[in-house]
C-alpha positions in Angstrom: 0.0 0.0 0.0 1.5 3.4 -0.9 2.6 5.7 1.8 0.4 8.8 2.3 2.4 12.0 2.4 1.2 15.2 3.9 1.3 17.9 1.2 3.7 20.8 1.8 2.5 24.2 2.8 3.9 27.6 1.8 5.0 28.2 5.3 7.1 25.0 5.4 8.8 26.0 2.2 9.6 29.5 3.4 11.0 28.2 6.7 13.2 25.5 5.0 16.8 26.5 5.8 20.0 25.1 4.2 21.8 22.3 6.0 25.3 20.7 5.6 23.8 18.3 3.0 21.2 18.6 0.3 17.8 17.5 1.6 14.3 17.0 0.1 10.8 17.8 1.4 8.1 15.6 -0.2 4.8 17.1 -1.4 3.5 13.7 -2.5 3.0 12.2 -6.0 6.8 12.4 -6.7 7.1 16.2 -6.3 9.9 17.3 -4.1 11.2 20.6 -2.7 15.0 20.4 -2.7 17.2 22.6 -0.5 20.9 22.7 -1.3 23.7 23.6 1.2 24.3 26.9 -0.7 20.7 28.0 -0.1 19.3 27.3 -3.6 15.8 25.9 -3.4 13.9 24.3 -6.3 11.1 21.9 -7.2 11.9 18.5 -8.7 9.6 15.9 -10.1 10.6 12.2 -10.4 8.9 9.9 -12.9 9.5 6.8 -15.0 9.6 6.9 -18.8 10.1 3.7 -20.9 11.2 1.9 -17.7 13.8 4.4 -16.8 13.8 6.7 -13.7 14.1 10.3 -14.6 13.6 13.6 -12.9 13.1 17.2 -14.0 13.3 20.5 -12.3 10.5 23.0 -12.5 12.5 26.0 -11.4 13.9 27.8 -8.4 11.9 29.1 -5.5 10.5 31.8 -5.2 10.3 32.2 -9.0 8.1 29.1 -9.1 5.6 28.8 -6.3 4.2 25.7 -4.8 1.0 26.2 -6.7 2.9 26.5 -10.0 5.0 23.4 -9.3 1.9 21.4 -8.7 0.3 22.7 -11.9 3.5 21.7 -13.8 3.4 18.3 -12.2 -0.1 17.7 -13.6 1.0 18.9 -17.1 3.9 16.4 -17.0 1.5 13.6 -15.9 -0.7 14.4 -19.0 2.4 14.2 -21.3 3.4 10.8 -19.7 -0.2 9.5 -20.3 0.4 10.4 -24.0 3.7 8.5 -24.0 5.7 11.8 -24.4 9.0 12.3 -22.5 8.5 15.7 -20.8 12.2 16.5 -20.8 12.5 16.0 -24.6 9.2 17.9 -25.0 10.6 20.8 -23.1 13.8 20.8 -25.2 11.8 20.8 -28.4 9.8 23.8 -27.3 13.0 25.8 -26.6 14.6 24.8 -29.9 15.5 27.8 -32.0 16.6 27.3 -35.6 19.5 29.2 -37.3 17.0 30.7 -39.7 15.0 32.2 -36.9 18.1 33.7 -35.3 19.4 35.0 -38.6 16.1 36.6 -39.6 15.9 38.4 -36.2 19.5 39.6 -36.5 18.9 40.8 -40.1 15.8 42.8 -39.1 17.7 44.5 -36.3 20.8 45.2 -38.3 19.4 46.5 -41.5 18.3 49.7 -39.8 22.0 50.4 -39.0 23.4 49.7 -42.5 24.0 52.4 -45.0 24.2 51.8 -48.7 27.7 51.7 -50.1 28.2 53.3 -53.5 31.0 51.6 -55.4 32.8 53.7 -58.0 34.3 51.9 -60.9 37.2 53.7 -62.6 
């Protein structure tokens, strides 16, 4: 029978202080709040995809709230139900092609360029 975990509260997260070693606070359903010795705090979600254990970070606290992390967990669960690896999906969304970069650069730079008149003697 699965272990029942008491969900985290905002107060527990705010009061989490760094220790000598990294530690995790469980929110349940494989969502963890990780506190590193240097004081960095972030949310991590553990899951299995194609029989391999994986985990992904949802972002640092307080940029990502507990509510946001829970919402992202549900989005990841939906992707997993569709047999989509959430990490690969995230990489594909952030993928920028050379053509996109070149087009943006060209649009910015063409205002600074002046025509060059070449004289042939």
